[in-house]
KESE-199249 format. One record per residue (C-alpha): y, z, x; residue number from 0. Coordinates in Angstrom, 2 decimals, always signed. Each point is the difference from the previous one (the first is absolute). Layout:
N
py = Y; pz = Z; px = X; seq = NUM;
...
end
This chain:
332
py = +53.96; pz = -4.75; px = -1.78; seq = 0;
py = +0.69; pz = +2.07; px = +3.10; seq = 1;
py = -1.02; pz = -1.33; px = +3.40; seq = 2;
py = -3.55; pz = +0.93; px = +1.03; seq = 3;
py = -0.53; pz = +3.36; px = +1.60; seq = 4;
py = -0.18; pz = -0.22; px = +3.81; seq = 5;
py = -3.34; pz = +1.33; px = +1.22; seq = 6;
py = -1.39; pz = +0.69; px = +3.46; seq = 7;
py = -3.75; pz = +0.00; px = +0.66; seq = 8;
py = -1.19; pz = +2.32; px = +2.77; seq = 9;
py = -3.55; pz = -0.80; px = +1.05; seq = 10;
py = -1.94; pz = -3.24; px = +0.24; seq = 11;
py = -3.47; pz = +0.81; px = -1.33; seq = 12;
py = -1.80; pz = -1.21; px = -3.11; seq = 13;
py = +1.72; pz = +2.34; px = -2.44; seq = 14;
py = +3.41; pz = -0.87; px = +1.48; seq = 15;
py = -0.70; pz = -3.66; px = -0.80; seq = 16;
py = -0.92; pz = +0.92; px = -3.60; seq = 17;
py = +3.25; pz = +1.90; px = -0.50; seq = 18;
py = +2.12; pz = -2.61; px = +1.78; seq = 19;
py = -1.26; pz = -2.85; px = -2.18; seq = 20;
py = +0.33; pz = +1.99; px = -3.23; seq = 21;
py = +3.55; pz = +1.06; px = +0.83; seq = 22;
py = +1.22; pz = -3.34; px = +1.31; seq = 23;
py = -1.46; pz = -1.85; px = -3.00; seq = 24;
py = +1.76; pz = +2.37; px = -2.41; seq = 25;
py = +3.37; pz = -0.93; px = -1.48; seq = 26;
py = +1.37; pz = +3.43; px = +0.93; seq = 27;
py = -1.08; pz = +0.07; px = +3.64; seq = 28;
py = +0.36; pz = -1.88; px = +3.28; seq = 29;
py = -1.60; pz = +0.94; px = +3.32; seq = 30;
py = +2.79; pz = -0.21; px = +2.57; seq = 31;
py = -1.74; pz = +1.45; px = +3.06; seq = 32;
py = -3.41; pz = +0.93; px = +1.36; seq = 33;
py = -0.88; pz = +2.42; px = +2.81; seq = 34;
py = -3.28; pz = -0.01; px = +1.88; seq = 35;
py = -1.35; pz = +1.57; px = +3.17; seq = 36;
py = +1.82; pz = -2.87; px = +1.74; seq = 37;
py = +2.57; pz = -2.57; px = -1.09; seq = 38;
py = -2.59; pz = -2.73; px = +0.67; seq = 39;
py = -2.45; pz = +1.66; px = -2.37; seq = 40;
py = +2.71; pz = +0.30; px = -2.64; seq = 41;
py = +0.84; pz = -3.70; px = +0.39; seq = 42;
py = -3.67; pz = -0.89; px = -0.41; seq = 43;
py = -0.12; pz = +2.07; px = -3.18; seq = 44;
py = +3.15; pz = -1.70; px = -1.32; seq = 45;
py = -1.49; pz = -3.43; px = +0.64; seq = 46;
py = -3.34; pz = +0.90; px = -1.58; seq = 47;
py = +1.63; pz = +1.39; px = -3.15; seq = 48;
py = +2.62; pz = -2.78; px = -0.15; seq = 49;
py = +2.97; pz = +2.34; px = -0.06; seq = 50;
py = +3.60; pz = -0.69; px = +0.97; seq = 51;
py = +0.54; pz = +3.18; px = +1.94; seq = 52;
py = +1.06; pz = +1.36; px = +3.37; seq = 53;
py = -2.56; pz = +1.50; px = +2.39; seq = 54;
py = +0.18; pz = +3.35; px = +1.79; seq = 55;
py = -2.26; pz = +1.80; px = +2.42; seq = 56;
py = +0.45; pz = +3.45; px = -1.55; seq = 57;
py = +0.71; pz = +1.44; px = -3.43; seq = 58;
py = +2.85; pz = +2.17; px = +1.26; seq = 59;
py = +1.63; pz = -3.09; px = +1.53; seq = 60;
py = -0.24; pz = -1.85; px = -3.31; seq = 61;
py = +1.63; pz = +2.91; px = -1.84; seq = 62;
py = +2.78; pz = +0.26; px = +2.56; seq = 63;
py = +0.97; pz = -3.68; px = -0.01; seq = 64;
py = -0.62; pz = -1.14; px = -3.58; seq = 65;
py = +2.00; pz = +0.61; px = -3.17; seq = 66;
py = -2.69; pz = +0.76; px = -2.56; seq = 67;
py = -0.62; pz = +1.63; px = -3.35; seq = 68;
py = -3.55; pz = +1.19; px = +0.75; seq = 69;
py = -2.83; pz = -0.06; px = +2.50; seq = 70;
py = -3.75; pz = -0.23; px = -0.52; seq = 71;
py = -1.88; pz = +2.04; px = +2.63; seq = 72;
py = -3.54; pz = -1.27; px = +0.62; seq = 73;
py = -0.68; pz = +1.51; px = +3.41; seq = 74;
py = -3.17; pz = +2.00; px = +0.72; seq = 75;
py = +0.29; pz = +3.66; px = -1.09; seq = 76;
py = +0.69; pz = +1.36; px = +3.48; seq = 77;
py = +3.05; pz = -2.26; px = +0.41; seq = 78;
py = +1.87; pz = +0.53; px = -3.28; seq = 79;
py = +2.09; pz = +3.15; px = +0.44; seq = 80;
py = +2.55; pz = -1.28; px = +2.55; seq = 81;
py = +0.71; pz = -3.17; px = -1.95; seq = 82;
py = +0.30; pz = +1.95; px = -3.25; seq = 83;
py = +2.52; pz = +2.32; px = +1.66; seq = 84;
py = +2.08; pz = -3.01; px = +1.09; seq = 85;
py = -0.13; pz = -1.54; px = -3.47; seq = 86;
py = +1.00; pz = +3.27; px = -1.67; seq = 87;
py = +2.89; pz = +0.41; px = +2.44; seq = 88;
py = +1.17; pz = -3.50; px = -0.94; seq = 89;
py = -0.30; pz = +0.98; px = -3.68; seq = 90;
py = -2.41; pz = -2.81; px = -0.81; seq = 91;
py = -2.49; pz = +0.06; px = -2.82; seq = 92;
py = -3.49; pz = +0.34; px = +1.48; seq = 93;
py = -3.36; pz = -1.29; px = -1.12; seq = 94;
py = -2.64; pz = +1.54; px = +2.29; seq = 95;
py = -3.70; pz = -0.65; px = +0.08; seq = 96;
py = -2.49; pz = +2.80; px = -0.46; seq = 97;
py = -0.64; pz = +2.49; px = +1.46; seq = 98;
py = +3.62; pz = +0.88; px = +0.62; seq = 99;
py = -0.89; pz = +1.85; px = +3.22; seq = 100;
py = -2.90; pz = +1.69; px = +1.80; seq = 101;
py = +1.11; pz = +3.59; px = -0.51; seq = 102;
py = +1.56; pz = +1.94; px = -2.85; seq = 103;
py = +2.74; pz = +1.21; px = +2.34; seq = 104;
py = +1.05; pz = -3.56; px = +0.84; seq = 105;
py = -0.10; pz = -1.02; px = -3.66; seq = 106;
py = +2.06; pz = +3.04; px = -1.02; seq = 107;
py = +2.63; pz = -0.90; px = +2.60; seq = 108;
py = +0.11; pz = -3.54; px = -1.40; seq = 109;
py = +0.41; pz = +1.35; px = -3.53; seq = 110;
py = +2.82; pz = +2.27; px = +1.19; seq = 111;
py = +1.77; pz = -3.00; px = +1.55; seq = 112;
py = -0.39; pz = -1.96; px = -3.23; seq = 113;
py = +1.63; pz = +2.85; px = -1.92; seq = 114;
py = +2.74; pz = +0.47; px = +2.59; seq = 115;
py = +1.03; pz = -3.64; px = -0.02; seq = 116;
py = -0.80; pz = -0.47; px = -3.70; seq = 117;
py = -2.02; pz = -3.13; px = +0.57; seq = 118;
py = -2.45; pz = -1.60; px = -2.39; seq = 119;
py = -3.60; pz = +0.11; px = +1.20; seq = 120;
py = -3.32; pz = -1.41; px = -1.11; seq = 121;
py = -3.52; pz = +0.33; px = +1.42; seq = 122;
py = -2.45; pz = -2.90; px = -0.19; seq = 123;
py = -2.61; pz = +1.33; px = -2.43; seq = 124;
py = -0.61; pz = -3.28; px = -1.80; seq = 125;
py = -2.79; pz = +1.38; px = -2.23; seq = 126;
py = +2.80; pz = +1.55; px = -2.07; seq = 127;
py = +1.08; pz = -3.55; px = -0.94; seq = 128;
py = -3.34; pz = -1.18; px = -1.34; seq = 129;
py = +0.36; pz = -0.50; px = -3.76; seq = 130;
py = -3.23; pz = +1.95; px = -0.64; seq = 131;
py = +1.48; pz = +2.97; px = +1.82; seq = 132;
py = +3.31; pz = -0.31; px = -1.81; seq = 133;
py = -1.79; pz = -0.10; px = -3.36; seq = 134;
py = -2.14; pz = +3.04; px = +0.79; seq = 135;
py = +2.94; pz = +1.94; px = +1.42; seq = 136;
py = +1.88; pz = -0.57; px = -3.26; seq = 137;
py = -3.05; pz = +1.05; px = -2.04; seq = 138;
py = -0.37; pz = +3.24; px = +1.96; seq = 139;
py = +3.71; pz = +0.85; px = -0.22; seq = 140;
py = +0.19; pz = -0.73; px = -3.74; seq = 141;
py = -3.12; pz = +2.04; px = -0.76; seq = 142;
py = -1.86; pz = -3.03; px = -1.33; seq = 143;
py = -2.65; pz = +0.32; px = +2.74; seq = 144;
py = -0.57; pz = +3.67; px = -0.72; seq = 145;
py = -0.45; pz = +2.65; px = +2.66; seq = 146;
py = -0.96; pz = -1.43; px = +3.44; seq = 147;
py = -3.47; pz = +1.11; px = +1.06; seq = 148;
py = -1.33; pz = -1.93; px = +3.00; seq = 149;
py = +1.30; pz = -2.52; px = +2.54; seq = 150;
py = -2.49; pz = -1.89; px = +2.18; seq = 151;
py = +1.09; pz = -2.38; px = +2.78; seq = 152;
py = -2.01; pz = -2.07; px = +2.50; seq = 153;
py = +0.79; pz = -2.37; px = +2.86; seq = 154;
py = -2.52; pz = -1.90; px = +2.15; seq = 155;
py = +0.54; pz = -2.41; px = +2.89; seq = 156;
py = -1.24; pz = -0.68; px = +3.54; seq = 157;
py = +2.76; pz = -1.09; px = +2.36; seq = 158;
py = +1.35; pz = +1.13; px = +3.36; seq = 159;
py = +3.58; pz = -0.97; px = -0.90; seq = 160;
py = +2.65; pz = +0.17; px = +2.75; seq = 161;
py = -0.47; pz = +2.29; px = +3.02; seq = 162;
py = +2.68; pz = +2.42; px = -1.25; seq = 163;
py = -1.90; pz = +0.38; px = -3.28; seq = 164;
py = -3.16; pz = +1.24; px = +1.73; seq = 165;
py = +1.83; pz = +2.78; px = +1.84; seq = 166;
py = +0.56; pz = +3.30; px = -1.77; seq = 167;
py = +3.21; pz = +0.58; px = +1.94; seq = 168;
py = +1.64; pz = -3.21; px = -1.16; seq = 169;
py = -1.34; pz = -0.56; px = -3.53; seq = 170;
py = -1.05; pz = +3.47; px = -1.14; seq = 171;
py = -3.41; pz = -1.39; px = -0.98; seq = 172;
py = -1.37; pz = -1.98; px = -2.92; seq = 173;
py = +0.76; pz = +2.75; px = -2.52; seq = 174;
py = +3.65; pz = +0.35; px = +1.05; seq = 175;
py = +0.73; pz = -3.70; px = +0.56; seq = 176;
py = -2.17; pz = -1.88; px = -2.48; seq = 177;
py = -1.61; pz = +2.22; px = -2.62; seq = 178;
py = +3.42; pz = +1.53; px = -0.57; seq = 179;
py = +0.38; pz = -2.56; px = -2.82; seq = 180;
py = -2.73; pz = +1.73; px = -2.02; seq = 181;
py = +1.37; pz = +3.47; px = +0.69; seq = 182;
py = +3.42; pz = -1.17; px = -1.12; seq = 183;
py = -1.47; pz = -1.65; px = -3.09; seq = 184;
py = -1.84; pz = +3.19; px = -0.96; seq = 185;
py = +3.16; pz = +2.11; px = +0.22; seq = 186;
py = +2.12; pz = -2.69; px = -1.66; seq = 187;
py = -2.30; pz = -0.08; px = -3.04; seq = 188;
py = -1.16; pz = +3.61; px = -0.30; seq = 189;
py = +2.83; pz = +1.99; px = +1.58; seq = 190;
py = +0.18; pz = +2.51; px = +2.83; seq = 191;
py = -3.08; pz = +0.80; px = +2.07; seq = 192;
py = -0.27; pz = +3.67; px = +0.86; seq = 193;
py = -3.07; pz = +0.06; px = +2.27; seq = 194;
py = -2.27; pz = -2.35; px = +1.90; seq = 195;
py = -3.35; pz = +0.29; px = +1.76; seq = 196;
py = -1.26; pz = -2.84; px = +2.21; seq = 197;
py = -2.44; pz = -1.18; px = +2.61; seq = 198;
py = +0.92; pz = -2.79; px = +2.43; seq = 199;
py = -2.39; pz = -1.37; px = +2.60; seq = 200;
py = -0.29; pz = -2.76; px = +2.59; seq = 201;
py = -3.64; pz = -0.82; px = -0.61; seq = 202;
py = -0.51; pz = -3.61; px = +1.08; seq = 203;
py = +3.02; pz = -0.77; px = +2.21; seq = 204;
py = -0.13; pz = +2.88; px = +2.46; seq = 205;
py = -1.16; pz = -2.36; px = +2.76; seq = 206;
py = +2.69; pz = -2.61; px = -0.75; seq = 207;
py = +2.65; pz = +0.13; px = +2.76; seq = 208;
py = +3.32; pz = +1.33; px = -1.26; seq = 209;
py = -1.34; pz = +0.94; px = -3.45; seq = 210;
py = +0.99; pz = +3.65; px = -0.44; seq = 211;
py = +0.44; pz = +0.17; px = -3.78; seq = 212;
py = -2.41; pz = +0.69; px = -2.85; seq = 213;
py = -2.12; pz = -2.80; px = -1.44; seq = 214;
py = -1.28; pz = +1.94; px = -3.05; seq = 215;
py = +1.71; pz = +2.61; px = -2.15; seq = 216;
py = -0.57; pz = +1.94; px = -3.20; seq = 217;
py = +2.65; pz = +2.18; px = -1.65; seq = 218;
py = +0.30; pz = +2.07; px = -3.17; seq = 219;
py = +3.34; pz = +0.76; px = -1.63; seq = 220;
py = +1.22; pz = +2.70; px = -2.39; seq = 221;
py = +3.02; pz = -0.88; px = -2.13; seq = 222;
py = +2.58; pz = +2.44; px = -1.34; seq = 223;
py = -0.98; pz = -0.94; px = -3.58; seq = 224;
py = -3.64; pz = +0.95; px = +0.63; seq = 225;
py = -1.34; pz = -3.52; px = +0.51; seq = 226;
py = -2.32; pz = -0.76; px = +2.89; seq = 227;
py = -0.24; pz = -2.99; px = +2.31; seq = 228;
py = -2.18; pz = -1.61; px = +2.64; seq = 229;
py = +0.87; pz = -2.66; px = +2.56; seq = 230;
py = -2.62; pz = -1.65; px = +2.21; seq = 231;
py = +0.61; pz = -2.56; px = +2.73; seq = 232;
py = -1.91; pz = -1.83; px = +2.71; seq = 233;
py = +0.73; pz = -2.43; px = +2.79; seq = 234;
py = -3.73; pz = -0.61; px = +0.43; seq = 235;
py = -0.62; pz = -2.24; px = -3.01; seq = 236;
py = -0.27; pz = -3.81; px = -0.21; seq = 237;
py = +1.93; pz = -1.85; px = +2.74; seq = 238;
py = +2.63; pz = -2.34; px = -1.41; seq = 239;
py = -0.09; pz = +1.60; px = -3.44; seq = 240;
py = +2.57; pz = +2.39; px = -1.46; seq = 241;
py = -0.93; pz = +2.05; px = -3.02; seq = 242;
py = +2.35; pz = +2.44; px = -1.70; seq = 243;
py = -0.31; pz = +1.60; px = -3.40; seq = 244;
py = +0.93; pz = +3.01; px = -2.08; seq = 245;
py = -0.88; pz = +1.67; px = -3.28; seq = 246;
py = +2.17; pz = +2.35; px = -2.04; seq = 247;
py = -1.65; pz = +2.12; px = -2.68; seq = 248;
py = +2.27; pz = +1.55; px = -2.62; seq = 249;
py = -0.74; pz = +1.68; px = -3.31; seq = 250;
py = +0.61; pz = -3.13; px = -2.07; seq = 251;
py = -0.80; pz = -2.83; px = +2.39; seq = 252;
py = -1.74; pz = -1.03; px = +3.20; seq = 253;
py = +1.46; pz = -2.71; px = +2.22; seq = 254;
py = -1.71; pz = -1.70; px = +2.94; seq = 255;
py = +2.05; pz = -2.26; px = +2.24; seq = 256;
py = -0.82; pz = -2.44; px = +2.80; seq = 257;
py = +2.67; pz = +0.93; px = +2.49; seq = 258;
py = +3.24; pz = -1.46; px = -1.35; seq = 259;
py = -1.87; pz = -2.59; px = -2.08; seq = 260;
py = -1.87; pz = -0.07; px = -3.31; seq = 261;
py = -0.98; pz = +3.19; px = -1.78; seq = 262;
py = -2.34; pz = +1.08; px = -2.79; seq = 263;
py = +1.33; pz = +2.31; px = -2.70; seq = 264;
py = -2.17; pz = +2.07; px = -2.32; seq = 265;
py = +1.58; pz = +1.96; px = -2.84; seq = 266;
py = -2.42; pz = +2.90; px = -0.13; seq = 267;
py = +1.75; pz = +1.79; px = -2.89; seq = 268;
py = -1.22; pz = -2.69; px = -2.40; seq = 269;
py = -3.43; pz = -0.11; px = -1.66; seq = 270;
py = -1.48; pz = -2.15; px = +1.32; seq = 271;
py = +2.06; pz = -0.25; px = +3.21; seq = 272;
py = +2.00; pz = -3.21; px = +0.27; seq = 273;
py = -0.05; pz = -2.01; px = +3.24; seq = 274;
py = +2.52; pz = -2.53; px = +1.21; seq = 275;
py = +0.64; pz = -1.94; px = +3.19; seq = 276;
py = +3.47; pz = +0.03; px = +1.50; seq = 277;
py = +0.46; pz = -3.01; px = +2.29; seq = 278;
py = +2.83; pz = +0.75; px = +2.40; seq = 279;
py = +0.72; pz = -3.19; px = +1.90; seq = 280;
py = +3.54; pz = +0.88; px = +1.15; seq = 281;
py = +0.58; pz = +0.53; px = +3.71; seq = 282;
py = +0.98; pz = +3.68; px = +0.47; seq = 283;
py = +1.68; pz = -0.77; px = +3.34; seq = 284;
py = +2.30; pz = -2.49; px = -1.73; seq = 285;
py = +0.81; pz = +2.49; px = -2.76; seq = 286;
py = +0.60; pz = +2.68; px = +2.64; seq = 287;
py = +2.54; pz = -2.23; px = +1.78; seq = 288;
py = +1.72; pz = -0.81; px = -3.28; seq = 289;
py = +0.29; pz = +3.71; px = -0.82; seq = 290;
py = +1.43; pz = +0.88; px = +3.43; seq = 291;
py = +2.62; pz = -2.76; px = -0.07; seq = 292;
py = +1.14; pz = +0.93; px = -3.50; seq = 293;
py = +0.26; pz = +3.66; px = +0.96; seq = 294;
py = +2.11; pz = -0.88; px = +3.05; seq = 295;
py = +2.25; pz = -2.25; px = -2.08; seq = 296;
py = +0.36; pz = +2.42; px = -2.91; seq = 297;
py = +0.02; pz = +3.17; px = +2.15; seq = 298;
py = -2.79; pz = +1.57; px = -2.05; seq = 299;
py = -2.88; pz = +2.19; px = +1.28; seq = 300;
py = -3.21; pz = -1.73; px = +1.03; seq = 301;
py = -3.44; pz = +0.62; px = -1.43; seq = 302;
py = -1.22; pz = +1.52; px = +3.27; seq = 303;
py = +2.80; pz = +1.63; px = +2.01; seq = 304;
py = -0.62; pz = +1.44; px = +3.44; seq = 305;
py = -0.55; pz = +3.50; px = -1.36; seq = 306;
py = -3.07; pz = -1.21; px = -1.91; seq = 307;
py = -1.28; pz = -1.77; px = +3.10; seq = 308;
py = +0.36; pz = +3.32; px = +1.81; seq = 309;
py = -2.09; pz = +1.72; px = -2.69; seq = 310;
py = -2.79; pz = -2.56; px = +0.36; seq = 311;
py = +0.07; pz = +0.34; px = +3.79; seq = 312;
py = -0.36; pz = +3.77; px = -0.36; seq = 313;
py = -2.97; pz = -0.53; px = -2.30; seq = 314;
py = -1.86; pz = -2.29; px = +2.40; seq = 315;
py = +0.74; pz = +2.27; px = +2.94; seq = 316;
py = -1.39; pz = +2.90; px = -2.03; seq = 317;
py = -3.25; pz = -1.98; px = -0.30; seq = 318;
py = -0.04; pz = -0.49; px = +3.78; seq = 319;
py = +0.65; pz = +3.72; px = +0.53; seq = 320;
py = -2.76; pz = +0.93; px = -2.43; seq = 321;
py = -2.52; pz = -2.10; px = +1.91; seq = 322;
py = +1.06; pz = +1.61; px = +3.28; seq = 323;
py = -0.72; pz = +3.35; px = -1.65; seq = 324;
py = -3.53; pz = -0.98; px = -1.08; seq = 325;
py = +1.06; pz = -1.00; px = -3.49; seq = 326;
py = +2.00; pz = +3.12; px = -0.78; seq = 327;
py = +2.24; pz = -0.19; px = -3.06; seq = 328;
py = +3.58; pz = -0.70; px = +1.10; seq = 329;
py = +2.93; pz = +0.71; px = -2.30; seq = 330;
py = +2.51; pz = -2.82; px = -0.36; seq = 331;
end
């Protein structure tokens, strides 16, 4: 077997630790270097995750001094474009967390660099690797599910997160940074979204210092195939609890999923309808890492290249624009 792929981790937050462990524990990957906001922070991350890796105080420094096959970029959204540019220039494969950037212009420039340097890219939309989602995607594409009719997504939490997350200028807001998973899932399952109408509001956190993003949002989607969608989210729900779910209604079946976990399937084209539980216990983050490493090794396209991450960013930003225009319908 070939030697493990040499991977650099850029970022030292929670999701960086998830990716680092999954990659370093995989037969195809080895984390060789980590970059944080300081070398000391990177060394602390390396110790905490029990890696054998070198520490750097900046992602660009890591890219300049290391010989790697790929980098995993887990910086906050406002800090991703410069590091991506360096990685593309070094012709490294890039896994980048969502959202890929804060503006469509920045994301389009990143996509242009990826094409110019012909690098492999992947965006961290791990819902795509839940087995329930894979099964439904296959059923929609094969025609087994019948015509898509309605997608409904919901996400509830109550957490201040890191200071950068609470600032619109550094995170883009809850819709752009967090609920993006549901927007991406909707488009992944049902196809292109052509229009969106939304309302975003900061209802209960307007007096919280530094909290300039929405804490409640409601959006409606129109798909190119005629299906409709709704996505609701709140950061005003139960503290310490995270609740995500989705339902997809198609002509022949209805599927309700608990985030990336178990789902309930009802075959509505039978008389009487037949119900079944689908218990998805696999870790989608682990399956995501496996997919990325195999794509890098085999030089095959990833399930979510940068161009698709750009499309999801444009969709969430259209929701933000709609709200700024009093809920006006915005074409995507």
